[in-house]
C-alpha positions, 0 to 999 in steps of 0.5 A, a space after each residue: 923056032 928056037 934050035 935048043 941043045 942039052 948041054 952039062 954047067 961045068 961047075 954044077 953038074 946040071 944039064 942046062 938047055 943052050 940056044 943055037 941062036 944065040 951063040 958068039 963063038 964057042 972055043 976049047 979051055 984047057 978041060 972045057 968048052 966055054 959060049 960066049 952068047 949075047 948076053 954072057 958066058 958060060 963053062 959047059 963039059 963037051 967037047 967041041 966035037 960034041 956040040 957041033 954034032 949035036 948041033 948038026 943034029 938039031 938041025 939036022 931033025 928040024 928039018 925032017 920034023 923028027 923029034 925023036 
């Protein structure tokens, strides 16, 4: 089961889904966050703390079966 979270692309401001299973690293760079995956790099608006909390919530929901 993929672990997906919604984030906002830094340049286009569009909402995108990220598969946390493909993430290699997540780094703070000035006023954005860079996510490096197996296939490339992307900048998002959300902070490291937000991404950490969202990923934790995603895992908690997956293990409890709560989809809301």
